[in-house]
C-alpha positions as CSV (number, residue, x, y, z in Angstrom):
1,X,3.3,-24.4,5.8
2,X,5.7,-23.1,7.9
3,X,8.6,-25.0,5.7
4,X,6.7,-23.5,2.9
5,X,6.2,-19.7,4.0
6,X,9.8,-20.2,4.9
7,X,11.1,-21.5,1.3
8,X,9.0,-18.5,-0.5
9,X,8.3,-15.8,2.0
10,X,5.2,-13.6,0.7
11,X,4.0,-10.3,1.8
12,X,0.6,-8.7,1.7
13,X,0.8,-4.9,0.5
14,X,-2.5,-2.9,1.3
15,X,-3.2,0.4,-1.0
16,X,-6.6,0.6,0.5
17,X,-9.6,0.4,2.6
18,X,-13.0,-0.5,1.3
19,X,-14.8,-1.1,3.8
20,X,-14.6,-1.0,7.4
21,X,-16.8,-1.8,10.4
22,X,-19.2,-3.3,8.4
23,X,-19.6,0.2,6.4
24,X,-19.1,0.8,2.5
25,X,-16.6,3.5,2.9
26,X,-15.5,3.4,-1.4
27,X,-17.4,6.7,-1.4
28,X,-15.0,8.6,1.0
29,X,-11.7,10.8,-0.1
30,X,-9.0,8.1,-0.8
31,X,-7.0,10.7,1.7
32,X,-9.3,9.5,4.3
33,X,-9.5,6.1,3.2
34,X,-5.4,6.0,3.3
35,X,-6.0,7.3,6.9
36,X,-7.8,5.3,8.1
37,X,-5.4,2.4,6.1
38,X,-2.4,3.8,8.3
39,X,-4.7,3.3,11.4
40,X,-5.5,-0.1,11.1
41,X,-1.9,-1.1,10.1
42,X,-0.3,0.7,12.6
43,X,0.6,-2.2,14.8
44,X,0.1,-4.9,12.6
45,X,4.1,-6.2,11.5
46,X,5.1,-7.3,8.2
47,X,4.7,-9.2,5.5
48,X,1.3,-7.0,6.0
49,X,2.2,-3.4,5.2
50,X,0.8,-0.5,3.9
51,X,2.2,0.2,0.4
52,X,4.2,3.3,0.0
53,X,2.8,6.7,-0.9
54,X,4.2,10.4,-1.6
55,X,2.3,13.5,-3.1
56,X,6.0,15.0,-3.7
57,X,6.4,14.5,-7.6
58,X,10.0,13.7,-7.0
59,X,10.4,11.0,-4.5
60,X,7.8,9.5,-6.8
61,X,10.2,9.7,-9.4
62,X,12.7,8.6,-7.6
63,X,10.9,5.3,-6.6
64,X,10.0,4.6,-10.1
65,X,13.6,5.2,-11.3
66,X,15.3,2.7,-8.4
67,X,12.7,-0.1,-8.4
68,X,12.9,-0.5,-12.2
69,X,16.9,0.1,-12.2
70,X,16.8,-3.7,-9.3
71,X,13.9,-5.1,-12.1
72,X,11.2,-4.7,-9.3
73,X,8.8,-2.2,-10.5
74,X,5.0,-3.9,-11.1
75,X,3.4,-1.1,-11.9
76,X,2.2,2.2,-9.5
77,X,-0.9,3.7,-8.2
78,X,-1.8,7.1,-8.8
79,X,-4.9,8.7,-6.8
80,X,-6.6,11.8,-6.7
81,X,-6.4,12.7,-2.9
82,X,-9.6,13.8,-3.1
83,X,-11.3,10.5,-5.7
């Protein structure tokens, strides 16, 4: 397994929390779930990581353009902060 992992490294990008401590948190605003996600992953090293997020349209455009130009654009998620 370690040989395969070295040959084909993988990462796990997390963008949301649906449940925590036995409770469904889907009804909570996204900004609260995002804060919870960052708290949960604070001490977790790669390959598990939170997906980068921004509320700055210029930064989002820069990320999009850079990833697209590198052939790494796999999509994007846009969410209302209070959703």
